[in-house]
MIDOSE-1310 file (N, C-alpha, C; in nm, 2 decimals, decimal comma, always signed):
residues 234
mirh	-1,85/+1,13/-0,58/-1,75/+1,23/-0,50/-1,62/+1,22/-0,54; -1,54/+1,35/-0,55/-1,42/+1,34/-0,62/-1,32/+1,40/-0,51; -1,22/+1,33/-0,49/-1,11/+1,37/-0,41/-1,03/+1,50/-0,48; -0,99/+1,59/-0,42/-0,94/+1,70/-0,52/-0,80/+1,63/-0,57
gqas	-0,76/+1,71/-0,67/-0,61/+1,68/-0,73/-0,51/+1,68/-0,63; -0,40/+1,64/-0,69/-0,25/+1,64/-0,59/-0,26/+1,81/-0,55; -0,24/+1,82/-0,44/-0,21/+1,94/-0,39/-0,06/+1,96/-0,38; +0,01/+2,06/-0,32/+0,15/+2,11/-0,31/+0,20/+2,05/-0,17
fled	+0,21/+1,91/-0,15/+0,27/+1,89/-0,03/+0,41/+1,92/+0,00; +0,44/+1,95/+0,10/+0,60/+2,01/+0,12/+0,63/+2,17/+0,08; +0,52/+2,23/+0,01/+0,54/+2,35/-0,03/+0,48/+2,43/+0,09; +0,49/+2,59/+0,07/+0,46/+2,68/+0,17/+0,31/+2,68/+0,15
dydv	+0,25/+2,66/+0,05/+0,09/+2,66/+0,05/+0,04/+2,52/+0,00; +0,01/+2,44/+0,08/-0,04/+2,29/+0,09/-0,16/+2,33/-0,04; -0,23/+2,43/-0,01/-0,36/+2,40/-0,05/-0,38/+2,43/-0,22; -0,29/+2,47/-0,26/-0,28/+2,50/-0,43/-0,23/+2,36/-0,52
lspr	-0,32/+2,35/-0,60/-0,29/+2,21/-0,67/-0,14/+2,23/-0,71; -0,11/+2,12/-0,75/+0,04/+2,09/-0,81/+0,02/+2,09/-0,94; +0,13/+2,10/-1,07/+0,11/+2,08/-1,18/+0,04/+1,94/-1,23; +0,09/+1,85/-1,14/+0,01/+1,72/-1,17/-0,13/+1,73/-1,14
geeq	-0,18/+1,76/-1,00/-0,30/+1,79/-0,98/-0,39/+1,88/-1,06; -0,37/+1,98/-1,13/-0,41/+2,05/-1,21/-0,41/+1,94/-1,37; -0,32/+1,85/-1,40/-0,32/+1,75/-1,49/-0,45/+1,65/-1,46; -0,46/+1,60/-1,33/-0,55/+1,50/-1,28/-0,69/+1,54/-1,32
atrl	-0,73/+1,68/-1,27/-0,85/+1,74/-1,27/-0,88/+1,76/-1,43; -0,81/+1,80/-1,51/-0,81/+1,83/-1,63/-0,87/+1,70/-1,69; -0,79/+1,61/-1,68/-0,82/+1,46/-1,75/-0,95/+1,42/-1,70; -0,98/+1,46/-1,58/-1,12/+1,40/-1,53/-1,26/+1,47/-1,61
gqhw	-1,22/+1,59/-1,65/-1,32/+1,69/-1,71/-1,31/+1,62/-1,85; -1,21/+1,59/-1,90/-1,20/+1,54/-2,06/-1,26/+1,41/-2,08; -1,25/+1,35/-1,97/-1,30/+1,19/-1,96/-1,46/+1,21/-1,96; -1,50/+1,28/-1,85/-1,65/+1,31/-1,85/-1,70/+1,36/-1,97
cetg	-1,65/+1,44/-2,03/-1,70/+1,50/-2,17/-1,71/+1,41/-2,27; -1,62/+1,28/-2,28/-1,59/+1,20/-2,39/-1,71/+1,10/-2,36; -1,74/+1,06/-2,24/-1,85/+0,97/-2,18/-1,97/+1,03/-2,21; -1,99/+1,16/-2,24/-2,11/+1,22/-2,22/-2,21/+1,25/-2,10
lrvd	-2,15/+1,23/-1,99/-2,15/+1,24/-1,84/-2,26/+1,39/-1,82; -2,36/+1,37/-1,81/-2,43/+1,52/-1,75/-2,44/+1,53/-1,60; -2,40/+1,64/-1,58/-2,39/+1,66/-1,42/-2,50/+1,77/-1,40; -2,58/+1,75/-1,30/-2,69/+1,85/-1,26/-2,66/+1,95/-1,14
evyt	-2,57/+1,89/-1,05/-2,53/+1,98/-0,95/-2,40/+1,94/-0,92; -2,32/+2,05/-0,89/-2,19/+2,07/-0,82/-2,16/+2,14/-0,71; -2,11/+2,05/-0,59/-2,10/+2,11/-0,45/-1,94/+2,09/-0,44; -1,88/+2,19/-0,37/-1,73/+2,17/-0,35/-1,71/+2,24/-0,18
gprl	-1,61/+2,15/-0,14/-1,55/+2,22/+0,00/-1,52/+2,37/-0,01; -1,48/+2,44/+0,08/-1,40/+2,56/+0,07/-1,28/+2,60/+0,05; -1,21/+2,48/+0,02/-1,04/+2,49/+0,03/-1,02/+2,51/-0,12; -0,91/+2,57/-0,15/-0,88/+2,62/-0,29/-0,84/+2,48/-0,38
rqrr	-0,80/+2,39/-0,32/-0,76/+2,24/-0,40/-0,92/+2,21/-0,44; -1,02/+2,22/-0,34/-1,13/+2,13/-0,38/-1,20/+2,24/-0,49; -1,21/+2,36/-0,46/-1,26/+2,46/-0,58/-1,20/+2,44/-0,70; -1,07/+2,44/-0,71/-1,00/+2,44/-0,83/-1,02/+2,32/-0,91
tael	-1,03/+2,20/-0,84/-1,04/+2,08/-0,91/-1,17/+2,08/-0,99; -1,28/+2,13/-0,92/-1,40/+2,15/-0,97/-1,40/+2,26/-1,11; -1,33/+2,35/-1,06/-1,34/+2,45/-1,19/-1,26/+2,40/-1,32; -1,16/+2,34/-1,30/-1,10/+2,26/-1,42/-1,17/+2,19/-1,50
vgec	-1,24/+2,09/-1,42/-1,35/+2,01/-1,46/-1,45/+2,05/-1,54; -1,50/+2,20/-1,49/-1,61/+2,28/-1,56/-1,54/+2,35/-1,65; -1,41/+2,37/-1,66/-1,35/+2,44/-1,81/-1,34/+2,34/-1,92; -1,34/+2,22/-1,90/-1,35/+2,13/-2,01/-1,49/+2,10/-2,04
yrlt	-1,60/+2,12/-1,98/-1,72/+2,10/-2,03/-1,76/+2,24/-2,10; -1,73/+2,36/-2,06/-1,76/+2,45/-2,12/-1,66/+2,48/-2,26; -1,56/+2,42/-2,23/-1,45/+2,43/-2,39/-1,55/+2,37/-2,51; -1,61/+2,25/-2,46/-1,67/+2,15/-2,56/-1,81/+2,18/-2,59
grsw	-1,87/+2,29/-2,52/-2,00/+2,36/-2,54/-2,10/+2,29/-2,44; -2,06/+2,24/-2,38/-2,17/+2,12/-2,29/-2,20/+2,22/-2,16; -2,30/+2,20/-2,09/-2,35/+2,26/-1,96/-2,30/+2,20/-1,83; -2,23/+2,30/-1,77/-2,16/+2,29/-1,62/-2,25/+2,39/-1,54
pesv	-2,28/+2,30/-1,43/-2,38/+2,39/-1,31/-2,29/+2,48/-1,25; -2,36/+2,62/-1,20/-2,27/+2,69/-1,13/-2,23/+2,61/-0,98; -2,10/+2,60/-0,92/-2,09/+2,49/-0,82/-2,13/+2,61/-0,68; -2,15/+2,51/-0,58/-2,21/+2,57/-0,47/-2,12/+2,53/-0,38
elaa	-2,05/+2,66/-0,31/-1,94/+2,60/-0,17/-2,03/+2,57/-0,05; -1,98/+2,46/+0,00/-2,03/+2,42/+0,14/-1,94/+2,40/+0,26; -1,95/+2,48/+0,35/-1,83/+2,46/+0,45/-1,84/+2,31/+0,50; -1,94/+2,24/+0,50/-1,97/+2,11/+0,54/-1,86/+2,01/+0,50
wdeh	-1,82/+2,04/+0,36/-1,74/+1,96/+0,28/-1,58/+1,97/+0,31; -1,56/+2,06/+0,39/-1,41/+2,09/+0,42/-1,33/+1,97/+0,47; -1,22/+1,95/+0,49/-1,12/+1,86/+0,52/-1,13/+1,88/+0,68; -1,10/+1,75/+0,76/-1,06/+1,76/+0,90/-0,94/+1,81/+0,91
qvdr	-0,91/+1,84/+1,06/-0,80/+1,92/+1,10/-0,67/+1,85/+1,15; -0,68/+1,72/+1,13/-0,55/+1,64/+1,15/-0,45/+1,66/+1,10; -0,44/+1,70/+0,98/-0,32/+1,74/+0,89/-0,27/+1,89/+0,98; -0,33/+1,97/+1,01/-0,32/+2,11/+1,03/-0,26/+2,09/+1,22
live	-0,34/+1,98/+1,24/-0,31/+1,98/+1,41/-0,15/+1,94/+1,40; -0,10/+1,84/+1,31/+0,03/+1,83/+1,30/+0,11/+1,89/+1,32; +0,09/+1,97/+1,18/+0,19/+2,10/+1,16/+0,19/+2,22/+1,25; +0,07/+2,24/+1,33/+0,09/+2,38/+1,43/+0,12/+2,32/+1,57
hgsn	+0,06/+2,18/+1,57/+0,06/+2,15/+1,74/+0,15/+2,00/+1,75; +0,28/+1,99/+1,67/+0,33/+1,87/+1,68/+0,42/+1,87/+1,82; +0,48/+1,95/+1,88/+0,57/+1,94/+2,00/+0,45/+1,89/+2,08; +0,33/+1,98/+2,09/+0,22/+1,93/+2,22/+0,18/+1,79/+2,20
lvdl	+0,18/+1,72/+2,08/+0,14/+1,58/+2,04/+0,22/+1,51/+2,11; +0,36/+1,52/+2,09/+0,45/+1,46/+2,16/+0,47/+1,47/+2,31; +0,42/+1,57/+2,37/+0,43/+1,59/+2,50/+0,29/+1,51/+2,58; +0,22/+1,49/+2,47/+0,08/+1,41/+2,54/+0,11/+1,25/+2,48
ypem	+0,18/+1,23/+2,39/+0,18/+1,08/+2,34/+0,36/+1,07/+2,31; +0,44/+1,04/+2,40/+0,59/+1,04/+2,35/+0,64/+0,96/+2,26; +0,56/+0,82/+2,24/+0,57/+0,72/+2,16/+0,56/+0,79/+2,00; +0,50/+0,90/+1,98/+0,48/+0,97/+1,86/+0,63/+1,04/+1,80
eplm	+0,70/+1,06/+1,91/+0,85/+1,11/+1,89/+0,94/+1,09/+1,76; +0,93/+0,96/+1,77/+1,02/+0,90/+1,63/+0,95/+0,92/+1,52; +0,80/+0,93/+1,51/+0,73/+0,93/+1,37/+0,73/+1,07/+1,37; +0,72/+1,17/+1,44/+0,73/+1,31/+1,40/+0,88/+1,34/+1,38
vaar	+0,99/+1,31/+1,42/+1,11/+1,31/+1,38/+1,16/+1,28/+1,24; +1,08/+1,16/+1,20/+1,11/+1,12/+1,07/+1,02/+1,18/+0,98; +0,91/+1,23/+1,01/+0,85/+1,32/+0,89/+0,90/+1,44/+0,88; +0,98/+1,48/+0,98/+1,03/+1,63/+0,93/+1,20/+1,61/+0,88
segs	+1,21/+1,51/+0,88/+1,35/+1,49/+0,80/+1,36/+1,48/+0,68; +1,47/+1,53/+0,60/+1,49/+1,53/+0,44/+1,47/+1,38/+0,41; +1,47/+1,42/+0,25/+1,43/+1,27/+0,16/+1,37/+1,31/+0,05; +1,36/+1,24/-0,04/+1,28/+1,27/-0,14/+1,11/+1,28/-0,12
haer	+1,06/+1,34/-0,21/+0,90/+1,35/-0,19/+0,83/+1,25/-0,15; +0,86/+1,14/-0,22/+0,78/+1,00/-0,20/+0,81/+0,96/-0,04; +0,95/+0,97/-0,01/+1,00/+0,91/+0,11/+0,94/+1,00/+0,21; +0,91/+1,14/+0,22/+0,89/+1,22/+0,30/+0,73/+1,21/+0,34
arrf	+0,67/+1,19/+0,20/+0,50/+1,14/+0,20/+0,50/+1,03/+0,27; +0,55/+0,94/+0,28/+0,53/+0,79/+0,32/+0,56/+0,82/+0,49; +0,67/+0,89/+0,50/+0,66/+0,91/+0,69/+0,58/+0,96/+0,73; +0,53/+1,06/+0,67/+0,39/+1,18/+0,70/+0,28/+1,09/+0,72
qrlf	+0,29/+1,01/+0,62/+0,16/+0,92/+0,63/+0,16/+0,83/+0,74; +0,26/+0,78/+0,80/+0,26/+0,69/+0,91/+0,23/+0,80/+1,04; +0,28/+0,89/+1,04/+0,25/+0,99/+1,16/+0,10/+1,04/+1,16; +0,05/+1,05/+1,03/-0,08/+1,10/+1,00/-0,20/+1,01/+1,05
eava	-0,14/+0,88/+1,03/-0,23/+0,76/+1,06/-0,24/+0,72/+1,23; -0,15/+0,74/+1,30/-0,11/+0,74/+1,43/-0,18/+0,83/+1,52; -0,20/+0,96/+1,45/-0,28/+1,08/+1,51/-0,44/+1,08/+1,48; -0,45/+1,03/+1,35/-0,59/+1,03/+1,31/-0,64/+0,89/+1,38
srwv	-0,61/+0,77/+1,42/-0,62/+0,70/+1,51/-0,66/+0,74/+1,64; -0,58/+0,81/+1,70/-0,63/+0,87/+1,83/-0,73/+0,97/+1,84; -0,75/+1,03/+1,69/-0,88/+1,14/+1,68/-0,98/+1,08/+1,69; -1,02/+0,94/+1,59/-1,11/+0,92/+1,59/-1,17/+0,83/+1,71
agdl	-1,08/+0,79/+1,79/-1,10/+0,72/+1,93/-1,15/+0,80/+2,01; -1,15/+0,95/+2,01/-1,19/+1,04/+2,10/-1,08/+1,07/+2,21; -0,94/+1,04/+2,16/-0,85/+1,06/+2,27/-0,79/+1,21/+2,25; -0,75/+1,25/+2,38/-0,71/+1,37/+2,40/-0,63/+1,44/+2,28
lpgn	-0,65/+1,55/+2,23/-0,57/+1,61/+2,14/-0,55/+1,76/+2,18; -0,43/+1,81/+2,14/-0,41/+1,98/+2,17/-0,49/+2,07/+2,05; -0,49/+2,19/+2,13/-0,56/+2,28/+2,02/-0,71/+2,26/+2,01; -0,77/+2,34/+1,95/-0,91/+2,33/+1,95/-0,94/+2,25/+1,84
tetw	-0,93/+2,15/+1,84/-0,97/+2,06/+1,74/-1,08/+1,99/+1,74; -1,15/+2,02/+1,60/-1,28/+1,95/+1,59/-1,29/+1,80/+1,62; -1,38/+1,76/+1,71/-1,38/+1,62/+1,72/-1,44/+1,52/+1,58; -1,41/+1,40/+1,59/-1,44/+1,31/+1,51/-1,60/+1,30/+1,51
edfr	-1,64/+1,31/+1,60/-1,81/+1,30/+1,61/-1,86/+1,44/+1,54; -1,81/+1,54/+1,56/-1,86/+1,68/+1,50/-1,86/+1,68/+1,36; -1,72/+1,60/+1,32/-1,68/+1,61/+1,18/-1,78/+1,54/+1,11; -1,79/+1,39/+1,13/-1,88/+1,31/+1,10/-2,02/+1,37/+1,09
srvr	-2,09/+1,42/+1,18/-2,20/+1,50/+1,17/-2,22/+1,61/+1,09; -2,12/+1,65/+1,08/-2,14/+1,77/+0,97/-2,16/+1,73/+0,79; -2,06/+1,65/+0,81/-2,08/+1,58/+0,64/-2,18/+1,50/+0,64; -2,23/+1,43/+0,73/-2,36/+1,34/+0,72/-2,46/+1,43/+0,71
eslr	-2,51/+1,56/+0,77/-2,61/+1,64/+0,79/-2,58/+1,69/+0,63; -2,48/+1,73/+0,57/-2,49/+1,81/+0,43/-2,53/+1,68/+0,31; -2,47/+1,57/+0,34/-2,51/+1,45/+0,26/-2,67/+1,45/+0,28; -2,70/+1,42/+0,38/-2,86/+1,41/+0,37/-2,95/+1,52/+0,31
sive	-2,89/+1,64/+0,32/-3,00/+1,77/+0,25/-2,94/+1,75/+0,09; -2,81/+1,70/+0,04/-2,82/+1,67/-0,10/-2,90/+1,55/-0,15; -2,88/+1,43/-0,09/-2,95/+1,33/-0,13/-3,13/+1,35/-0,12; -3,17/+1,39/-0,02/-3,31/+1,42/-0,01/-3,37/+1,52/-0,08
kqgh	-3,31/+1,61/-0,18/-3,34/+1,71/-0,26/-3,44/+1,65/-0,36; -3,53/+1,73/-0,40/-3,64/+1,68/-0,50/-3,58/+1,64/-0,64; -3,62/+1,58/-0,71/-3,57/+1,57/-0,86/-3,55/+1,39/-0,85; -3,56/+1,33/-1,00/-3,56/+1,22/-1,02/-3,42/+1,21/-1,11
grtv	-3,37/+1,10/-1,10/-3,23/+1,08/-1,19/-3,13/+1,18/-1,20; -3,11/+1,26/-1,08/-3,01/+1,36/-1,07/-2,89/+1,27/-1,07; -2,76/+1,36/-1,11/-2,62/+1,32/-1,11/-2,57/+1,44/-1,03; -2,50/+1,41/-0,92/-2,44/+1,51/-0,84/-2,31/+1,48/-0,84
avft	-2,22/+1,59/-0,83/-2,09/+1,58/-0,82/-2,02/+1,68/-0,71; -1,98/+1,61/-0,62/-1,92/+1,69/-0,47/-1,76/+1,66/-0,48; -1,72/+1,78/-0,48/-1,56/+1,80/-0,47/-1,50/+1,84/-0,36; -1,43/+1,73/-0,30/-1,38/+1,74/-0,16/-1,27/+1,68/-0,13
svgp	-1,27/+1,62/-0,02/-1,10/+1,57/+0,04/-1,13/+1,41/+0,10; -1,04/+1,35/+0,15/-1,03/+1,21/+0,20/-1,15/+1,20/+0,32; -1,13/+1,31/+0,40/-1,21/+1,29/+0,51/-1,35/+1,25/+0,49; -1,41/+1,36/+0,43/-1,56/+1,34/+0,39/-1,61/+1,23/+0,30
vtva	-1,51/+1,21/+0,22/-1,53/+1,07/+0,12/-1,54/+0,93/+0,23; -1,45/+0,96/+0,33/-1,43/+0,84/+0,43/-1,59/+0,84/+0,51; -1,65/+0,94/+0,52/-1,79/+0,93/+0,59/-1,90/+0,91/+0,53; -1,86/+0,94/+0,39/-1,96/+0,87/+0,30/-1,98/+0,71/+0,30
lqqa	-1,87/+0,69/+0,26/-1,82/+0,54/+0,27/-1,89/+0,47/+0,41; -1,85/+0,53/+0,51/-1,92/+0,47/+0,63/-2,04/+0,45/+0,63; -2,12/+0,55/+0,58/-2,26/+0,57/+0,57/-2,31/+0,46/+0,46; -2,27/+0,45/+0,37/-2,31/+0,35/+0,27/-2,27/+0,20/+0,32
mgcd	-2,18/+0,14/+0,38/-2,11/+0,06/+0,42/-2,14/+0,01/+0,54; -2,22/+0,09/+0,64/-2,25/+0,08/+0,79/-2,13/-0,02/+0,85; -1,98/+0,03/+0,81/-1,87/-0,02/+0,92/-1,86/+0,05/+1,02; -1,74/+0,02/+1,11/-1,70/+0,11/+1,23/-1,63/+0,19/+1,17
dqia	-1,60/+0,29/+1,28/-1,50/+0,40/+1,26/-1,36/+0,38/+1,21; -1,28/+0,26/+1,29/-1,15/+0,24/+1,23/-1,15/+0,17/+1,10; -1,24/+0,12/+1,06/-1,23/+0,03/+0,93/-1,26/+0,16/+0,84; -1,35/+0,22/+0,86/-1,39/+0,34/+0,78/-1,28/+0,42/+0,72
lttg	-1,17/+0,47/+0,85/-1,09/+0,55/+0,84/-0,97/+0,47/+0,78; -0,92/+0,34/+0,78/-0,83/+0,28/+0,72/-0,87/+0,26/+0,59; -0,98/+0,25/+0,52/-1,03/+0,24/+0,40/-1,02/+0,36/+0,31; -1,05/+0,47/+0,40/-1,02/+0,61/+0,33/-0,88/+0,66/+0,31
wrvw	-0,79/+0,59/+0,39/-0,63/+0,63/+0,36/-0,60/+0,58/+0,22; -0,69/+0,48/+0,16/-0,63/+0,45/+0,01/-0,70/+0,54/-0,09; -0,77/+0,61/-0,07/-0,82/+0,73/-0,17/-0,75/+0,80/-0,23; -0,71/+0,77/-0,37/-0,62/+0,84/-0,47/-0,65/+1,00/-0,48
ncsl	-0,58/+1,09/-0,52/-0,58/+1,23/-0,57/-0,69/+1,21/-0,67; -0,80/+1,28/-0,70/-0,89/+1,30/-0,81/-0,95/+1,18/-0,87; -0,95/+1,09/-0,75/-1,04/+0,95/-0,79/-1,18/+1,00/-0,75; -1,27/+0,89/-0,81/-1,40/+0,87/-0,83/-1,45/+0,76/-0,72
tefa	-1,55/+0,85/-0,62/-1,63/+0,73/-0,54/-1,77/+0,74/-0,58; -1,84/+0,66/-0,62/-1,96/+0,68/-0,68/-2,08/+0,62/-0,58; -2,19/+0,69/-0,55/-2,29/+0,62/-0,46/-2,45/+0,64/-0,55; -2,53/+0,55/-0,54/-2,65/+0,56/-0,54/-2,75/+0,57/-0,45
fsgs	-2,85/+0,67/-0,49/-2,92/+0,70/-0,38/-3,08/+0,73/-0,43; -3,17/+0,68/-0,33/-3,29/+0,69/-0,35/-3,39/+0,69/-0,24; -3,44/+0,83/-0,19/-3,50/+0,79/-0,04/-3,41/+0,79/+0,05; -3,42/+0,68/+0,12/-3,34/+0,66/+0,21/-3,25/+0,55/+0,20
rftl	-3,23/+0,50/+0,05/-3,13/+0,41/+0,00/-2,99/+0,53/-0,02; -2,86/+0,46/+0,02/-2,77/+0,52/-0,03/-2,64/+0,42/-0,01; -2,61/+0,38/-0,14/-2,55/+0,23/-0,17/-2,39/+0,27/-0,24; -2,33/+0,22/-0,22/-2,18/+0,23/-0,27/-2,19/+0,15/-0,42
drfn	-2,17/+0,23/-0,51/-2,13/+0,17/-0,67/-1,98/+0,15/-0,69; -1,91/+0,26/-0,69/-1,77/+0,23/-0,73/-1,65/+0,31/-0,62; -1,58/+0,24/-0,59/-1,49/+0,32/-0,50/-1,33/+0,34/-0,58; -1,30/+0,48/-0,53/-1,16/+0,51/-0,56/-1,13/+0,47/-0,69
alph	-1,20/+0,49/-0,79/-1,18/+0,46/-0,95/-1,11/+0,58/-1,01; -1,01/+0,52/-1,10/-0,93/+0,65/-1,20/-0,95/+0,61/-1,35; -1,08/+0,62/-1,40/-1,05/+0,59/-1,54/-1,01/+0,67/-1,63; -1,00/+0,79/-1,58/-0,93/+0,93/-1,66/-0,79/+0,92/-1,65
lpnp	-0,72/+0,82/-1,56/-0,57/+0,84/-1,55/-0,55/+0,67/-1,55; -0,53/+0,64/-1,67/-0,51/+0,49/-1,69/-0,33/+0,46/-1,67; -0,25/+0,56/-1,68/-0,12/+0,54/-1,65/-0,11/+0,53/-1,49; -0,08/+0,44/-1,43/-0,03/+0,44/-1,29/+0,08/+0,56/-1,26
dtwt	+0,16/+0,60/-1,31/+0,26/+0,70/-1,31/+0,18/+0,81/-1,26; +0,08/+0,84/-1,31/-0,01/+0,98/-1,26/-0,10/+0,95/-1,14; -0,09/+0,84/-1,07/-0,18/+0,82/-0,95/-0,09/+0,91/-0,83; -0,14/+0,93/-0,75/-0,09/+1,02/-0,63/-0,17/+1,01/-0,51
yr	-0,12/+1,01/-0,38/-0,18/+1,01/-0,26/-0,16/+1,14/-0,21; -0,04/+1,20/-0,23/-0,01/+1,35/-0,15/+0,09/+1,42/-0,28
């Protein structure tokens, strides 16, 4: 499972990969080509940032004459709605939970990209914790239970397909990676959530699967980005 490359945080259209996000995805494709990884199936979520990350990896394969499967877009691998909830219903959140007002004010204040990303993350974590706990939230927000169920069902359908020795690449976002981690580790909701907050852009989280077996092999790896200066969360 691959989290998409860095998107355009603080820009008008977040869903577009930033120049650094494009570079991260291209480097992943180059790394896989150099190591000779054969990919049998490719799935993406519906967001542009997810599809574009897969597209850039595929371009590297084609440029080197290697086979790259046609990607299959699945709505189940879309991200949850917590980010959009904050943007579209921020004032309603504060009405419901006044203690969030300082976090909301801080997230909307000026500052460097890194400062604003950190302040937004604090607000995001507060809202996401309430979302996972099943607390009341404004808007027609998909519940944690429904989100987790759609990801698990799609994961099950991929894992249970016929074929031995398949290598599957799923290009998605933090939320679905978190659900897969929980499935493999058997941890509770809050532990899964807080572990997922550590997922870097364009990182690899790898699982082994066979029948009912689904285990974690590698978490949040960046072998294609050896320079920490290229690592990003947002």
